[in-house]
N, CA, C, O and CB atoms as a CASP TS submission, in Angstrom:
PFRMAT TS
TARGET T0000
AUTHOR 0000-0000-0000
METHOD Language model
MODEL 1
PARENT N/A
ATOM      1  N   UNK     1      28.830  14.534 -12.442  1.00  0.00           N
ATOM      2  CA  UNK     1      27.926  13.566 -11.851  1.00  0.00           C
ATOM      3  C   UNK     1      26.489  13.791 -12.352  1.00  0.00           C
ATOM      4  O   UNK     1      25.735  12.835 -12.533  1.00  0.00           O
ATOM      5  CB  UNK     1      27.983  13.652 -10.316  1.00  0.00           C
ATOM      6  N   UNK     2      26.120  15.055 -12.574  1.00  0.00           N
ATOM      7  CA  UNK     2      24.780  15.355 -13.041  1.00  0.00           C
ATOM      8  C   UNK     2      24.538  14.791 -14.441  1.00  0.00           C
ATOM      9  O   UNK     2      23.435  14.333 -14.740  1.00  0.00           O
ATOM     10  CB  UNK     2      24.549  16.859 -13.033  1.00  0.00           C
ATOM     11  N   UNK     3      25.559  14.819 -15.300  1.00  0.00           N
ATOM     12  CA  UNK     3      25.387  14.335 -16.670  1.00  0.00           C
ATOM     13  C   UNK     3      25.113  12.835 -16.706  1.00  0.00           C
ATOM     14  O   UNK     3      24.523  12.360 -17.676  1.00  0.00           O
ATOM     15  CB  UNK     3      26.623  14.656 -17.503  1.00  0.00           C
ATOM     16  N   UNK     4      25.509  12.080 -15.710  1.00  0.00           N
ATOM     17  CA  UNK     4      25.231  10.647 -15.686  1.00  0.00           C
ATOM     18  C   UNK     4      23.781  10.356 -15.340  1.00  0.00           C
ATOM     19  O   UNK     4      23.311   9.238 -15.552  1.00  0.00           O
ATOM     20  CB  UNK     4      26.142   9.955 -14.696  1.00  0.00           C
ATOM     21  N   UNK     5      23.061  11.342 -14.811  1.00  0.00           N
ATOM     22  CA  UNK     5      21.647  11.148 -14.478  1.00  0.00           C
ATOM     23  C   UNK     5      20.745  11.402 -15.681  1.00  0.00           C
ATOM     24  O   UNK     5      19.569  11.037 -15.662  1.00  0.00           O
ATOM     25  CB  UNK     5      21.244  12.069 -13.327  1.00  0.00           C
ATOM     26  N   UNK     6      21.290  12.026 -16.733  1.00  0.00           N
ATOM     27  CA  UNK     6      20.520  12.304 -17.935  1.00  0.00           C
ATOM     28  C   UNK     6      20.479  11.043 -18.793  1.00  0.00           C
ATOM     29  O   UNK     6      21.488  10.353 -18.937  1.00  0.00           O
ATOM     30  CB  UNK     6      21.126  13.499 -18.726  1.00  0.00           C
ATOM     31  N   UNK     7      19.326  10.748 -19.356  1.00  0.00           N
ATOM     32  CA  UNK     7      19.179   9.570 -20.208  1.00  0.00           C
ATOM     33  C   UNK     7      19.155  10.022 -21.656  1.00  0.00           C
ATOM     34  O   UNK     7      18.340  10.870 -22.018  1.00  0.00           O
ATOM     35  CB  UNK     7      17.890   8.768 -19.853  1.00  0.00           C
ATOM     36  N   UNK     8      20.000   9.494 -22.468  1.00  0.00           N
ATOM     37  CA  UNK     8      20.059   9.853 -23.879  1.00  0.00           C
ATOM     38  C   UNK     8      20.525   8.681 -24.708  1.00  0.00           C
ATOM     39  O   UNK     8      20.731   7.585 -24.187  1.00  0.00           O
ATOM     40  CB  UNK     8      20.978  11.046 -24.095  1.00  0.00           C
ATOM     41  N   UNK     9      20.690   8.907 -25.996  1.00  0.00           N
ATOM     42  CA  UNK     9      21.112   7.831 -26.894  1.00  0.00           C
ATOM     43  C   UNK     9      22.507   7.315 -26.567  1.00  0.00           C
ATOM     44  O   UNK     9      22.862   6.203 -26.956  1.00  0.00           O
ATOM     45  CB  UNK     9      21.071   8.308 -28.328  1.00  0.00           C
ATOM     46  N   UNK    10      23.293   8.104 -25.863  1.00  0.00           N
ATOM     47  CA  UNK    10      24.616   7.642 -25.458  1.00  0.00           C
ATOM     48  C   UNK    10      24.512   6.576 -24.366  1.00  0.00           C
ATOM     49  O   UNK    10      25.438   5.785 -24.184  1.00  0.00           O
ATOM     50  CB  UNK    10      25.466   8.822 -24.968  1.00  0.00           C
ATOM     51  N   UNK    11      23.389   6.549 -23.638  1.00  0.00           N
ATOM     52  CA  UNK    11      23.193   5.599 -22.546  1.00  0.00           C
ATOM     53  C   UNK    11      22.358   4.383 -22.927  1.00  0.00           C
ATOM     54  O   UNK    11      22.435   3.346 -22.268  1.00  0.00           O
ATOM     55  CB  UNK    11      22.548   6.291 -21.397  1.00  0.00           C
ATOM     56  N   UNK    12      21.574   4.499 -23.971  1.00  0.00           N
ATOM     57  CA  UNK    12      20.698   3.407 -24.381  1.00  0.00           C
ATOM     58  C   UNK    12      19.645   3.916 -25.346  1.00  0.00           C
ATOM     59  O   UNK    12      19.655   5.087 -25.726  1.00  0.00           O
ATOM     60  CB  UNK    12      20.033   2.752 -23.163  1.00  0.00           C
ATOM     61  N   UNK    13      18.750   3.050 -25.735  1.00  0.00           N
ATOM     62  CA  UNK    13      17.706   3.425 -26.686  1.00  0.00           C
ATOM     63  C   UNK    13      16.588   4.184 -25.979  1.00  0.00           C
ATOM     64  O   UNK    13      16.175   3.831 -24.874  1.00  0.00           O
ATOM     65  CB  UNK    13      17.143   2.179 -27.390  1.00  0.00           C
ATOM     66  N   UNK    14      16.111   5.232 -26.642  1.00  0.00           N
ATOM     67  CA  UNK    14      14.971   5.990 -26.140  1.00  0.00           C
ATOM     68  C   UNK    14      13.716   5.323 -26.708  1.00  0.00           C
ATOM     69  O   UNK    14      13.688   5.006 -27.898  1.00  0.00           O
ATOM     70  CB  UNK    14      15.057   7.525 -26.544  1.00  0.00           C
ATOM     71  N   UNK    15      12.687   5.103 -25.902  1.00  0.00           N
ATOM     72  CA  UNK    15      11.474   4.421 -26.386  1.00  0.00           C
ATOM     73  C   UNK    15      10.876   5.109 -27.610  1.00  0.00           C
ATOM     74  O   UNK    15      10.879   6.335 -27.715  1.00  0.00           O
ATOM     75  CB  UNK    15      10.427   4.359 -25.276  1.00  0.00           C
ATOM     76  N   UNK    16      10.365   4.298 -28.530  1.00  0.00           N
ATOM     77  CA  UNK    16       9.771   4.801 -29.751  1.00  0.00           C
ATOM     78  C   UNK    16       8.636   5.772 -29.434  1.00  0.00           C
ATOM     79  O   UNK    16       7.747   5.463 -28.639  1.00  0.00           O
ATOM     80  CB  UNK    16       9.263   3.643 -30.612  1.00  0.00           C
ATOM     81  N   UNK    17       8.672   6.927 -30.049  1.00  0.00           N
ATOM     82  CA  UNK    17       7.613   7.910 -29.880  1.00  0.00           C
ATOM     83  C   UNK    17       7.830   8.869 -28.731  1.00  0.00           C
ATOM     84  O   UNK    17       7.026   9.781 -28.537  1.00  0.00           O
ATOM     85  CB  UNK    17       6.331   7.221 -29.689  1.00  0.00           C
ATOM     86  N   UNK    18       8.877   8.695 -27.976  1.00  0.00           N
ATOM     87  CA  UNK    18       9.067   9.547 -26.806  1.00  0.00           C
ATOM     88  C   UNK    18       9.301  11.004 -27.180  1.00  0.00           C
ATOM     89  O   UNK    18       8.984  11.901 -26.399  1.00  0.00           O
ATOM     90  CB  UNK    18      10.227   9.042 -25.984  1.00  0.00           C
ATOM     91  N   UNK    19       9.848  11.251 -28.358  1.00  0.00           N
ATOM     92  CA  UNK    19      10.106  12.644 -28.731  1.00  0.00           C
ATOM     93  C   UNK    19       9.067  13.174 -29.702  1.00  0.00           C
ATOM     94  O   UNK    19       8.996  14.382 -29.926  1.00  0.00           O
ATOM     95  CB  UNK    19      11.488  12.776 -29.342  1.00  0.00           C
ATOM     96  N   UNK    20       8.262  12.300 -30.281  1.00  0.00           N
ATOM     97  CA  UNK    20       7.296  12.751 -31.275  1.00  0.00           C
ATOM     98  C   UNK    20       5.863  12.729 -30.769  1.00  0.00           C
ATOM     99  O   UNK    20       5.011  13.429 -31.317  1.00  0.00           O
ATOM    100  CB  UNK    20       7.401  11.905 -32.502  1.00  0.00           C
ATOM    101  N   UNK    21       5.584  11.961 -29.762  1.00  0.00           N
ATOM    102  CA  UNK    21       4.218  11.838 -29.262  1.00  0.00           C
ATOM    103  C   UNK    21       3.953  12.946 -28.252  1.00  0.00           C
ATOM    104  O   UNK    21       4.208  12.802 -27.056  1.00  0.00           O
ATOM    105  CB  UNK    21       3.980  10.442 -28.623  1.00  0.00           C
ATOM    106  N   UNK    22       3.441  14.044 -28.763  1.00  0.00           N
ATOM    107  CA  UNK    22       3.143  15.174 -27.906  1.00  0.00           C
ATOM    108  C   UNK    22       1.637  15.399 -27.865  1.00  0.00           C
ATOM    109  O   UNK    22       0.904  14.934 -28.738  1.00  0.00           O
ATOM    110  CB  UNK    22       3.874  16.438 -28.394  1.00  0.00           C
ATOM    111  N   UNK    23       1.194  16.104 -26.863  1.00  0.00           N
ATOM    112  CA  UNK    23      -0.217  16.444 -26.762  1.00  0.00           C
ATOM    113  C   UNK    23      -0.504  17.553 -27.767  1.00  0.00           C
ATOM    114  O   UNK    23       0.113  18.617 -27.723  1.00  0.00           O
ATOM    115  CB  UNK    23      -0.598  16.880 -25.307  1.00  0.00           C
ATOM    116  N   UNK    24      -1.435  17.299 -28.665  1.00  0.00           N
ATOM    117  CA  UNK    24      -1.808  18.294 -29.660  1.00  0.00           C
ATOM    118  C   UNK    24      -3.056  19.035 -29.215  1.00  0.00           C
ATOM    119  O   UNK    24      -3.963  18.444 -28.627  1.00  0.00           O
ATOM    120  CB  UNK    24      -2.032  17.638 -31.030  1.00  0.00           C
ATOM    121  N   UNK    25      -3.098  20.313 -29.493  1.00  0.00           N
ATOM    122  CA  UNK    25      -4.261  21.112 -29.144  1.00  0.00           C
ATOM    123  C   UNK    25      -5.487  20.624 -29.917  1.00  0.00           C
ATOM    124  O   UNK    25      -5.366  20.172 -31.056  1.00  0.00           O
ATOM    125  CB  UNK    25      -3.998  22.602 -29.430  1.00  0.00           C
ATOM    126  N   UNK    26      -6.646  20.713 -29.309  1.00  0.00           N
ATOM    127  CA  UNK    26      -7.885  20.229 -29.928  1.00  0.00           C
ATOM    128  C   UNK    26      -8.164  20.933 -31.249  1.00  0.00           C
ATOM    129  O   UNK    26      -8.629  20.295 -32.193  1.00  0.00           O
ATOM    130  CB  UNK    26      -9.065  20.426 -28.977  1.00  0.00           C
ATOM    131  N   UNK    27      -7.892  22.230 -31.341  1.00  0.00           N
ATOM    132  CA  UNK    27      -8.171  22.949 -32.588  1.00  0.00           C
ATOM    133  C   UNK    27      -7.258  22.490 -33.726  1.00  0.00           C
ATOM    134  O   UNK    27      -7.635  22.603 -34.893  1.00  0.00           O
ATOM    135  CB  UNK    27      -8.012  24.454 -32.372  1.00  0.00           C
ATOM    136  N   UNK    28      -6.085  21.983 -33.416  1.00  0.00           N
ATOM    137  CA  UNK    28      -5.178  21.474 -34.439  1.00  0.00           C
ATOM    138  C   UNK    28      -5.645  20.108 -34.931  1.00  0.00           C
ATOM    139  O   UNK    28      -5.494  19.778 -36.107  1.00  0.00           O
ATOM    140  CB  UNK    28      -3.741  21.385 -33.894  1.00  0.00           C
ATOM    141  N   UNK    29      -6.207  19.326 -34.034  1.00  0.00           N
ATOM    142  CA  UNK    29      -6.653  17.978 -34.385  1.00  0.00           C
ATOM    143  C   UNK    29      -8.057  17.948 -34.982  1.00  0.00           C
ATOM    144  O   UNK    29      -8.450  16.940 -35.570  1.00  0.00           O
ATOM    145  CB  UNK    29      -6.608  17.097 -33.167  1.00  0.00           C
ATOM    146  N   UNK    30      -8.811  19.018 -34.843  1.00  0.00           N
ATOM    147  CA  UNK    30     -10.204  19.052 -35.302  1.00  0.00           C
ATOM    148  C   UNK    30     -10.381  18.671 -36.777  1.00  0.00           C
ATOM    149  O   UNK    30     -11.296  17.907 -37.085  1.00  0.00           O
ATOM    150  CB  UNK    30     -10.769  20.426 -35.079  1.00  0.00           C
ATOM    151  N   UNK    31      -9.549  19.167 -37.701  1.00  0.00           N
ATOM    152  CA  UNK    31      -9.781  18.831 -39.117  1.00  0.00           C
ATOM    153  C   UNK    31      -9.811  17.334 -39.424  1.00  0.00           C
ATOM    154  O   UNK    31     -10.527  16.920 -40.336  1.00  0.00           O
ATOM    155  CB  UNK    31      -8.721  19.466 -39.951  1.00  0.00           C
ATOM    156  N   UNK    32      -9.072  16.525 -38.705  1.00  0.00           N
ATOM    157  CA  UNK    32      -9.096  15.093 -39.009  1.00  0.00           C
ATOM    158  C   UNK    32     -10.396  14.431 -38.584  1.00  0.00           C
ATOM    159  O   UNK    32     -10.643  13.275 -38.926  1.00  0.00           O
ATOM    160  CB  UNK    32      -7.935  14.402 -38.335  1.00  0.00           C
ATOM    161  N   UNK    33     -11.228  15.149 -37.843  1.00  0.00           N
ATOM    162  CA  UNK    33     -12.526  14.605 -37.453  1.00  0.00           C
ATOM    163  C   UNK    33     -13.622  14.996 -38.428  1.00  0.00           C
ATOM    164  O   UNK    33     -14.748  14.514 -38.303  1.00  0.00           O
ATOM    165  CB  UNK    33     -12.891  15.071 -36.061  1.00  0.00           C
ATOM    166  N   UNK    34     -13.327  15.859 -39.398  1.00  0.00           N
ATOM    167  CA  UNK    34     -14.330  16.252 -40.383  1.00  0.00           C
ATOM    168  C   UNK    34     -14.701  15.035 -41.224  1.00  0.00           C
ATOM    169  O   UNK    34     -13.811  14.334 -41.706  1.00  0.00           O
ATOM    170  CB  UNK    34     -13.807  17.411 -41.284  1.00  0.00           C
ATOM    171  N   UNK    35     -16.004  14.764 -41.414  1.00  0.00           N
ATOM    172  CA  UNK    35     -16.423  13.570 -42.153  1.00  0.00           C
ATOM    173  C   UNK    35     -15.800  13.446 -43.541  1.00  0.00           C
ATOM    174  O   UNK    35     -15.407  12.350 -43.939  1.00  0.00           O
ATOM    175  CB  UNK    35     -17.911  13.567 -42.286  1.00  0.00           C
ATOM    176  N   UNK    36     -15.702  14.545 -44.281  1.00  0.00           N
ATOM    177  CA  UNK    36     -15.145  14.482 -45.622  1.00  0.00           C
ATOM    178  C   UNK    36     -13.645  14.271 -45.665  1.00  0.00           C
ATOM    179  O   UNK    36     -13.093  13.941 -46.715  1.00  0.00           O
ATOM    180  CB  UNK    36     -15.478  15.718 -46.348  1.00  0.00           C
ATOM    181  N   UNK    37     -12.997  14.455 -44.562  1.00  0.00           N
ATOM    182  CA  UNK    37     -11.544  14.337 -44.520  1.00  0.00           C
ATOM    183  C   UNK    37     -11.101  13.085 -43.783  1.00  0.00           C
ATOM    184  O   UNK    37     -10.220  12.363 -44.250  1.00  0.00           O
ATOM    185  CB  UNK    37     -10.938  15.560 -43.865  1.00  0.00           C
ATOM    186  N   UNK    38     -11.706  12.830 -42.641  1.00  0.00           N
ATOM    187  CA  UNK    38     -11.246  11.751 -41.784  1.00  0.00           C
ATOM    188  C   UNK    38     -11.860  10.393 -42.043  1.00  0.00           C
ATOM    189  O   UNK    38     -11.414   9.399 -41.471  1.00  0.00           O
ATOM    190  CB  UNK    38     -11.493  12.110 -40.405  1.00  0.00           C
ATOM    191  N   UNK    39     -12.870  10.325 -42.889  1.00  0.00           N
ATOM    192  CA  UNK    39     -13.557   9.041 -43.056  1.00  0.00           C
ATOM    193  C   UNK    39     -13.249   8.318 -44.355  1.00  0.00           C
ATOM    194  O   UNK    39     -13.882   7.308 -44.662  1.00  0.00           O
ATOM    195  CB  UNK    39     -15.017   9.254 -42.968  1.00  0.00           C
ATOM    196  N   UNK    40     -12.296   8.812 -45.119  1.00  0.00           N
ATOM    197  CA  UNK    40     -11.976   8.097 -46.359  1.00  0.00           C
ATOM    198  C   UNK    40     -11.205   6.823 -46.015  1.00  0.00           C
ATOM    199  O   UNK    40     -10.324   6.824 -45.157  1.00  0.00           O
ATOM    200  CB  UNK    40     -11.147   9.000 -47.332  1.00  0.00           C
ATOM    201  N   UNK    41     -11.551   5.767 -46.688  1.00  0.00           N
ATOM    202  CA  UNK    41     -10.905   4.482 -46.447  1.00  0.00           C
ATOM    203  C   UNK    41      -9.508   4.500 -47.056  1.00  0.00           C
ATOM    204  O   UNK    41      -9.325   5.024 -48.155  1.00  0.00           O
ATOM    205  CB  UNK    41     -11.747   3.317 -47.034  1.00  0.00           C
ATOM    206  N   UNK    42      -8.522   3.941 -46.366  1.00  0.00           N
ATOM    207  CA  UNK    42      -7.152   3.973 -46.896  1.00  0.00           C
ATOM    208  C   UNK    42      -6.982   3.285 -48.239  1.00  0.00           C
ATOM    209  O   UNK    42      -6.053   3.605 -48.980  1.00  0.00           O
ATOM    210  CB  UNK    42      -6.228   3.344 -45.918  1.00  0.00           C
ATOM    211  N   UNK    43      -7.864   2.343 -48.568  1.00  0.00           N
ATOM    212  CA  UNK    43      -7.752   1.638 -49.838  1.00  0.00           C
ATOM    213  C   UNK    43      -8.806   2.096 -50.837  1.00  0.00           C
ATOM    214  O   UNK    43      -9.113   1.369 -51.782  1.00  0.00           O
ATOM    215  CB  UNK    43      -7.868   0.146 -49.616  1.00  0.00           C
ATOM    216  N   UNK    44      -9.364   3.288 -50.645  1.00  0.00           N
ATOM    217  CA  UNK    44     -10.353   3.820 -51.579  1.00  0.00           C
ATOM    218  C   UNK    44      -9.711   4.019 -52.947  1.00  0.00           C
ATOM    219  O   UNK    44      -8.549   4.414 -53.034  1.00  0.00           O
ATOM    220  CB  UNK    44     -10.946   5.153 -51.055  1.00  0.00           C
ATOM    221  N   UNK    45     -10.459   3.750 -54.015  1.00  0.00           N
ATOM    222  CA  UNK    45      -9.912   3.968 -55.358  1.00  0.00           C
ATOM    223  C   UNK    45      -9.562   5.438 -55.581  1.00  0.00           C
ATOM    224  O   UNK    45     -10.189   6.330 -55.010  1.00  0.00           O
ATOM    225  CB  UNK    45     -10.913   3.500 -56.423  1.00  0.00           C
ATOM    226  N   UNK    46      -8.556   5.676 -56.416  1.00  0.00           N
ATOM    227  CA  UNK    46      -8.099   7.041 -56.657  1.00  0.00           C
ATOM    228  C   UNK    46      -9.222   7.958 -57.128  1.00  0.00           C
ATOM    229  O   UNK    46      -9.231   9.146 -56.806  1.00  0.00           O
ATOM    230  CB  UNK    46      -6.985   7.038 -57.676  1.00  0.00           C
ATOM    231  N   UNK    47     -10.153   7.422 -57.877  1.00  0.00           N
ATOM    232  CA  UNK    47     -11.253   8.230 -58.390  1.00  0.00           C
ATOM    233  C   UNK    47     -12.148   8.791 -57.298  1.00  0.00           C
ATOM    234  O   UNK    47     -12.911   9.726 -57.542  1.00  0.00           O
ATOM    235  CB  UNK    47     -12.075   7.418 -59.334  1.00  0.00           C
ATOM    236  N   UNK    48     -12.066   8.239 -56.114  1.00  0.00           N
ATOM    237  CA  UNK    48     -12.918   8.678 -55.013  1.00  0.00           C
ATOM    238  C   UNK    48     -12.243   9.730 -54.138  1.00  0.00           C
ATOM    239  O   UNK    48     -12.854  10.235 -53.196  1.00  0.00           O
ATOM    240  CB  UNK    48     -13.317   7.491 -54.166  1.00  0.00           C
ATOM    241  N   UNK    49     -11.000  10.061 -54.437  1.00  0.00           N
ATOM    242  CA  UNK    49     -10.337  11.038 -53.576  1.00  0.00           C
ATOM    243  C   UNK    49      -9.498  12.067 -54.333  1.00  0.00           C
ATOM    244  O   UNK    49      -8.330  12.279 -54.004  1.00  0.00           O
ATOM    245  CB  UNK    49      -9.467  10.322 -52.597  1.00  0.00           C
ATOM    246  N   UNK    50     -10.099  12.716 -55.361  1.00  0.00           N
ATOM    247  CA  UNK    50      -9.320  13.728 -56.098  1.00  0.00           C
ATOM    248  C   UNK    50      -8.910  14.914 -55.230  1.00  0.00           C
ATOM    249  O   UNK    50      -7.845  15.493 -55.445  1.00  0.00           O
ATOM    250  CB  UNK    50     -10.121  14.233 -57.282  1.00  0.00           C
ATOM    251  N   UNK    51      -9.724  15.277 -54.267  1.00  0.00           N
ATOM    252  CA  UNK    51      -9.392  16.398 -53.386  1.00  0.00           C
ATOM    253  C   UNK    51      -8.167  16.120 -52.542  1.00  0.00           C
ATOM    254  O   UNK    51      -7.376  17.023 -52.267  1.00  0.00           O
ATOM    255  CB  UNK    51     -10.559  16.719 -52.488  1.00  0.00           C
ATOM    256  N   UNK    52      -8.008  14.872 -52.130  1.00  0.00           N
ATOM    257  CA  UNK    52      -6.849  14.499 -51.332  1.00  0.00           C
ATOM    258  C   UNK    52      -5.568  14.641 -52.138  1.00  0.00           C
ATOM    259  O   UNK    52      -4.553  15.129 -51.642  1.00  0.00           O
ATOM    260  CB  UNK    52      -6.993  13.070 -50.817  1.00  0.00           C
ATOM    261  N   UNK    53      -5.634  14.204 -53.390  1.00  0.00           N
ATOM    262  CA  UNK    53      -4.468  14.313 -54.258  1.00  0.00           C
ATOM    263  C   UNK    53      -4.078  15.779 -54.446  1.00  0.00           C
ATOM    264  O   UNK    53      -2.907  16.142 -54.340  1.00  0.00           O
ATOM    265  CB  UNK    53      -4.745  13.651 -55.621  1.00  0.00           C
ATOM    266  N   UNK    54      -5.075  16.609 -54.725  1.00  0.00           N
ATOM    267  CA  UNK    54      -4.821  18.032 -54.920  1.00  0.00           C
ATOM    268  C   UNK    54      -4.227  18.646 -53.648  1.00  0.00           C
ATOM    269  O   UNK    54      -3.228  19.364 -53.702  1.00  0.00           O
ATOM    270  CB  UNK    54      -6.121  18.764 -55.316  1.00  0.00           C
ATOM    271  N   UNK    55      -4.848  18.357 -52.515  1.00  0.00           N
ATOM    272  CA  UNK    55      -4.411  18.929 -51.246  1.00  0.00           C
ATOM    273  C   UNK    55      -2.986  18.479 -50.904  1.00  0.00           C
ATOM    274  O   UNK    55      -2.172  19.286 -50.455  1.00  0.00           O
ATOM    275  CB  UNK    55      -5.381  18.530 -50.122  1.00  0.00           C
ATOM    276  N   UNK    56      -2.689  17.217 -51.111  1.00  0.00           N
ATOM    277  CA  UNK    56      -1.367  16.687 -50.807  1.00  0.00           C
ATOM    278  C   UNK    56      -0.307  17.308 -51.704  1.00  0.00           C
ATOM    279  O   UNK    56       0.751  17.716 -51.224  1.00  0.00           O
ATOM    280  CB  UNK    56      -1.356  15.173 -50.956  1.00  0.00           C
ATOM    281  N   UNK    57      -0.581  17.383 -52.997  1.00  0.00           N
ATOM    282  CA  UNK    57       0.389  17.974 -53.931  1.00  0.00           C
ATOM    283  C   UNK    57       0.619  19.452 -53.617  1.00  0.00           C
ATOM    284  O   UNK    57       1.753  19.929 -53.647  1.00  0.00           O
ATOM    285  CB  UNK    57      -0.098  17.814 -55.389  1.00  0.00           C
ATOM    286  N   UNK    58      -0.465  20.176 -53.313  1.00  0.00           N
ATOM    287  CA  UNK    58      -0.325  21.594 -52.994  1.00  0.00           C
ATOM    288  C   UNK    58       0.497  21.788 -51.717  1.00  0.00           C
ATOM    289  O   UNK    58       1.344  22.679 -51.651  1.00  0.00           O
ATOM    290  CB  UNK    58      -1.710  22.246 -52.840  1.00  0.00           C
ATOM    291  N   UNK    59       0.246  20.956 -50.705  1.00  0.00           N
ATOM    292  CA  UNK    59       1.007  21.049 -49.462  1.00  0.00           C
ATOM    293  C   UNK    59       2.475  20.729 -49.698  1.00  0.00           C
ATOM    294  O   UNK    59       3.351  21.388 -49.138  1.00  0.00           O
ATOM    295  CB  UNK    59       0.427  20.108 -48.408  1.00  0.00           C
ATOM    296  N   UNK    60       2.753  19.719 -50.526  1.00  0.00           N
ATOM    297  CA  UNK    60       4.140  19.390 -50.855  1.00  0.00           C
ATOM    298  C   UNK    60       4.843  20.569 -51.518  1.00  0.00           C
ATOM    299  O   UNK    60       5.991  20.873 -51.194  1.00  0.00           O
ATOM    300  CB  UNK    60       4.194  18.164 -51.773  1.00  0.00           C
ATOM    301  N   UNK    61       4.155  21.234 -52.447  1.00  0.00           N
ATOM    302  CA  UNK    61       4.745  22.382 -53.140  1.00  0.00           C
ATOM    303  C   UNK    61       4.978  23.549 -52.179  1.00  0.00           C
ATOM    304  O   UNK    61       6.017  24.207 -52.239  1.00  0.00           O
ATOM    305  CB  UNK    61       3.840  22.829 -54.299  1.00  0.00           C
ATOM    306  N   UNK    62       4.020  23.801 -51.303  1.00  0.00           N
ATOM    307  CA  UNK    62       4.160  24.895 -50.348  1.00  0.00           C
ATOM    308  C   UNK    62       5.318  24.638 -49.377  1.00  0.00           C
ATOM    309  O   UNK    62       6.126  25.529 -49.118  1.00  0.00           O
ATOM    310  CB  UNK    62       2.851  25.090 -49.571  1.00  0.00           C
ATOM    311  N   UNK    63       5.391  23.428 -48.850  1.00  0.00           N
ATOM    312  CA  UNK    63       6.483  23.089 -47.932  1.00  0.00           C
ATOM    313  C   UNK    63       7.833  23.166 -48.641  1.00  0.00           C
ATOM    314  O   UNK    63       8.827  23.608 -48.066  1.00  0.00           O
ATOM    315  CB  UNK    63       6.275  21.681 -47.343  1.00  0.00           C
ATOM    316  N   UNK    64       7.850  22.735 -49.883  1.00  0.00           N
ATOM    317  CA  UNK    64       9.069  22.788 -50.679  1.00  0.00           C
ATOM    318  C   UNK    64       9.541  24.227 -50.843  1.00  0.00           C
ATOM    319  O   UNK    64      10.732  24.515 -50.717  1.00  0.00           O
ATOM    320  CB  UNK    64       8.844  22.142 -52.051  1.00  0.00           C
ATOM    321  N   UNK    65       8.607  25.127 -51.123  1.00  0.00           N
ATOM    322  CA  UNK    65       8.957  26.540 -51.299  1.00  0.00           C
ATOM    323  C   UNK    65       9.393  27.169 -49.977  1.00  0.00           C
ATOM    324  O   UNK    65      10.377  27.907 -49.935  1.00  0.00           O
ATOM    325  CB  UNK    65       7.768  27.316 -51.882  1.00  0.00           C
ATOM    326  N   UNK    66       8.674  26.883 -48.912  1.00  0.00           N
ATOM    327  CA  UNK    66       8.990  27.457 -47.604  1.00  0.00           C
ATOM    328  C   UNK    66      10.361  27.006 -47.118  1.00  0.00           C
ATOM    329  O   UNK    66      11.134  27.805 -46.589  1.00  0.00           O
ATOM    330  CB  UNK    66       7.921  27.071 -46.581  1.00  0.00           C
ATOM    331  N   UNK    67      10.658  25.718 -47.299  1.00  0.00           N
ATOM    332  CA  UNK    67      11.906  25.138 -46.787  1.00  0.00           C
ATOM    333  C   UNK    67      13.066  25.243 -47.778  1.00  0.00           C
ATOM    334  O   UNK    67      14.196  24.873 -47.460  1.00  0.00           O
ATOM    335  CB  UNK    67      11.684  23.685 -46.428  1.00  0.00           C
ATOM    336  N   UNK    68      12.782  25.747 -48.978  1.00  0.00           N
ATOM    337  CA  UNK    68      13.803  25.870 -50.030  1.00  0.00           C
ATOM    338  C   UNK    68      14.372  24.500 -50.413  1.00  0.00           C
ATOM    339  O   UNK    68      15.572  24.354 -50.646  1.00  0.00           O
ATOM    340  CB  UNK    68      14.943  26.802 -49.565  1.00  0.00           C
ATOM    341  N   UNK    69      13.488  23.504 -50.472  1.00  0.00           N
ATOM    342  CA  UNK    69      13.882  22.179 -50.942  1.00  0.00           C
ATOM    343  C   UNK    69      13.446  22.015 -52.396  1.00  0.00           C
ATOM    344  O   UNK    69      12.509  22.673 -52.848  1.00  0.00           O
ATOM    345  CB  UNK    69      13.264  21.063 -50.050  1.00  0.00           C
ATOM    346  N   UNK    70      14.122  21.144 -53.115  1.00  0.00           N
ATOM    347  CA  UNK    70      13.703  20.859 -54.494  1.00  0.00           C
ATOM    348  C   UNK    70      12.368  20.124 -54.493  1.00  0.00           C
ATOM    349  O   UNK    70      11.525  20.349 -55.362  1.00  0.00           O
ATOM    350  CB  UNK    70      14.777  20.022 -55.235  1.00  0.00           C
ATOM    351  N   UNK    71      12.183  19.249 -53.520  1.00  0.00           N
ATOM    352  CA  UNK    71      10.958  18.454 -53.474  1.00  0.00           C
ATOM    353  C   UNK    71      10.701  17.977 -52.061  1.00  0.00           C
ATOM    354  O   UNK    71      11.631  17.744 -51.288  1.00  0.00           O
ATOM    355  CB  UNK    71      11.043  17.258 -54.433  1.00  0.00           C
ATOM    356  N   UNK    72       9.413  17.834 -51.730  1.00  0.00           N
ATOM    357  CA  UNK    72       8.983  17.297 -50.442  1.00  0.00           C
ATOM    358  C   UNK    72       8.000  16.185 -50.725  1.00  0.00           C
ATOM    359  O   UNK    72       7.164  16.322 -51.618  1.00  0.00           O
ATOM    360  CB  UNK    72       8.346  18.402 -49.528  1.00  0.00           C
ATOM    361  N   UNK    73       8.072  15.112 -50.008  1.00  0.00           N
ATOM    362  CA  UNK    73       7.150  13.992 -50.166  1.00  0.00           C
ATOM    363  C   UNK    73       6.442  13.738 -48.845  1.00  0.00           C
ATOM    364  O   UNK    73       7.073  13.661 -47.791  1.00  0.00           O
ATOM    365  CB  UNK    73       7.895  12.718 -50.644  1.00  0.00           C
ATOM    366  N   UNK    74       5.137  13.609 -48.917  1.00  0.00           N
ATOM    367  CA  UNK    74       4.369  13.327 -47.693  1.00  0.00           C
ATOM    368  C   UNK    74       4.095  11.836 -47.602  1.00  0.00           C
ATOM    369  O   UNK    74       3.462  11.381 -46.649  1.00  0.00           O
ATOM    370  CB  UNK    74       3.032  14.127 -47.670  1.00  0.00           C
TER
END
């Protein structure tokens, strides 16, 4: 009887974001507020964001090595 009170995918759809939308600590979220990091326009030309490319590629390589994957894409 207790298992029927639990809500899961077997009973219906779980609302979008219910498992991923968690409260993040302020110190974890702080970097996205840095002017040089958080204020770049999404459609900025590639020439204006070489650091982002470097940072993204390096993070992909690090995650790939840590997780033992051939490749990781962000």
